[in-house]
N, C-alpha and C positions, 0 to 999 in steps of 0.2 A: 168775022166782022170785028173791027176795032173801033172802040168809042173812047174818046178823052173827055173828061169832065174837069173843068176848071172851077175850083171852089175858092171864094174870097170873101172877106168880111164885108158886111153891108156898110154903106155910107153912114157915118155917124158913130160907128162902133170903134172903140179905141184899138189901135194896131201897134202895140209896143214894139213888136219885132220890126215893123216898117219904120217906126220912129227911130229906133236904134240904127238901123241900116242907113237911114237918111243922114244922121248925125256922123256916122262912120265915113260915108262918102264925102261929106263936107270936111271932116278931119284929114282925108286923104287928098284934099285939094280939088275935088270935083265940085265945080260951082254950077249954080242954076237948078240944082235938083230941089223942086218945090215940095214933093210929097213922094213917099215910097209906100206901097201897099203889098203886103206879103200874103201869098195864097199857096194853094197846092194843086197839083194836077193828078188825077187819077185815070190810069189807062186800063181798060178792061177789053180783053180779047174773048169773044164768043165764038162757039162753033158755027153758028149760022146767023141769020138775021134776028134782030130783037126790035120790039116796037118802042117807039119814043115814050109811050105811056109806062112801059116796064122800066125803062132807064129813069124816068122821072120818079117812079115809085122807089127805086134803089136810092136815089139821091135823097128823097124826103125821109125815108125811114132810117138810112144808115150813113150814107156818104157825106151829107151836109147837115148842119144844124139850121134849119129854116128860120129860127128865131133870130140868129145873128148873122147868118151866111147867105149869100147868093151863089148860084152856080150857073154855068153854061154848059151845054152838051155839044160837042163837036164830033161829027161822024166823018 
Protein backbone atom coordinates (compact mmCIF):
# COMPACT_ATOMS: atom_id res chain seq x y z
CA UNK A 1 0.00 0.00 0.00
CA UNK A 2 1.29 3.45 -0.88
CA UNK A 3 0.35 6.60 1.01
CA UNK A 4 1.21 10.16 0.02
CA UNK A 5 1.21 12.91 2.60
CA UNK A 6 1.21 16.55 1.53
CA UNK A 7 2.58 18.89 4.21
CA UNK A 8 2.25 22.65 3.94
CA UNK A 9 2.46 25.68 6.20
CA UNK A 10 -0.76 26.83 7.84
CA UNK A 11 -2.43 29.99 6.59
CA UNK A 12 -0.90 32.98 8.31
CA UNK A 13 2.52 31.36 8.76
CA UNK A 14 5.16 33.19 6.76
CA UNK A 15 6.46 31.21 3.78
CA UNK A 16 9.76 32.82 2.71
CA UNK A 17 10.44 30.15 0.06
CA UNK A 18 7.01 30.75 -1.45
CA UNK A 19 7.54 34.51 -1.42
CA UNK A 20 10.96 34.17 -3.10
CA UNK A 21 9.48 31.83 -5.73
CA UNK A 22 6.62 34.25 -6.46
CA UNK A 23 9.16 37.06 -6.86
CA UNK A 24 11.35 34.92 -9.16
CA UNK A 25 8.35 34.00 -11.33
CA UNK A 26 7.47 37.68 -11.61
CA UNK A 27 11.08 38.52 -12.53
CA UNK A 28 10.92 35.90 -15.30
CA UNK A 29 7.85 37.58 -16.77
CA UNK A 30 5.13 35.30 -15.44
CA UNK A 31 2.27 37.65 -14.65
CA UNK A 32 -0.81 37.07 -12.53
CA UNK A 33 0.83 34.91 -9.87
CA UNK A 34 -0.80 36.17 -6.68
CA UNK A 35 0.73 33.79 -4.12
CA UNK A 36 3.00 30.75 -3.98
CA UNK A 37 3.04 28.32 -1.07
CA UNK A 38 5.85 25.77 -0.84
CA UNK A 39 5.27 22.41 0.80
CA UNK A 40 6.57 18.89 0.71
CA UNK A 41 5.23 15.49 -0.24
CA UNK A 42 6.14 12.34 1.66
CA UNK A 43 5.55 8.96 -0.03
CA UNK A 44 5.47 5.87 2.18
CA UNK A 45 5.19 2.31 0.87
CA UNK A 46 3.83 -0.22 3.37
CA UNK A 47 3.98 -4.03 3.18
CA UNK A 48 0.22 -4.24 3.70
CA UNK A 49 -2.72 -2.10 4.76
CA UNK A 50 -2.30 0.54 7.42
CA UNK A 51 -5.04 2.33 9.34
CA UNK A 52 -5.82 6.01 8.91
CA UNK A 53 -5.25 6.44 12.64
CA UNK A 54 -1.70 5.03 12.38
CA UNK A 55 -0.87 7.35 9.46
CA UNK A 56 -2.27 10.34 11.37
CA UNK A 57 -0.15 9.33 14.38
CA UNK A 58 2.96 9.26 12.17
CA UNK A 59 2.16 12.73 10.85
CA UNK A 60 1.46 14.23 14.26
CA UNK A 61 4.55 12.74 15.90
CA UNK A 62 7.18 13.10 13.16
CA UNK A 63 6.21 13.96 9.61
CA UNK A 64 4.57 17.34 10.23
CA UNK A 65 4.80 20.04 12.88
CA UNK A 66 1.13 20.46 13.87
CA UNK A 67 1.86 23.86 15.40
CA UNK A 68 2.73 25.48 12.06
CA UNK A 69 1.86 22.87 9.40
CA UNK A 70 -1.24 21.22 8.03
CA UNK A 71 -1.22 17.97 6.11
CA UNK A 72 -3.45 15.87 3.92
CA UNK A 73 -3.26 12.12 3.51
CA UNK A 74 -3.78 10.65 0.05
CA UNK A 75 -4.26 6.93 -0.41
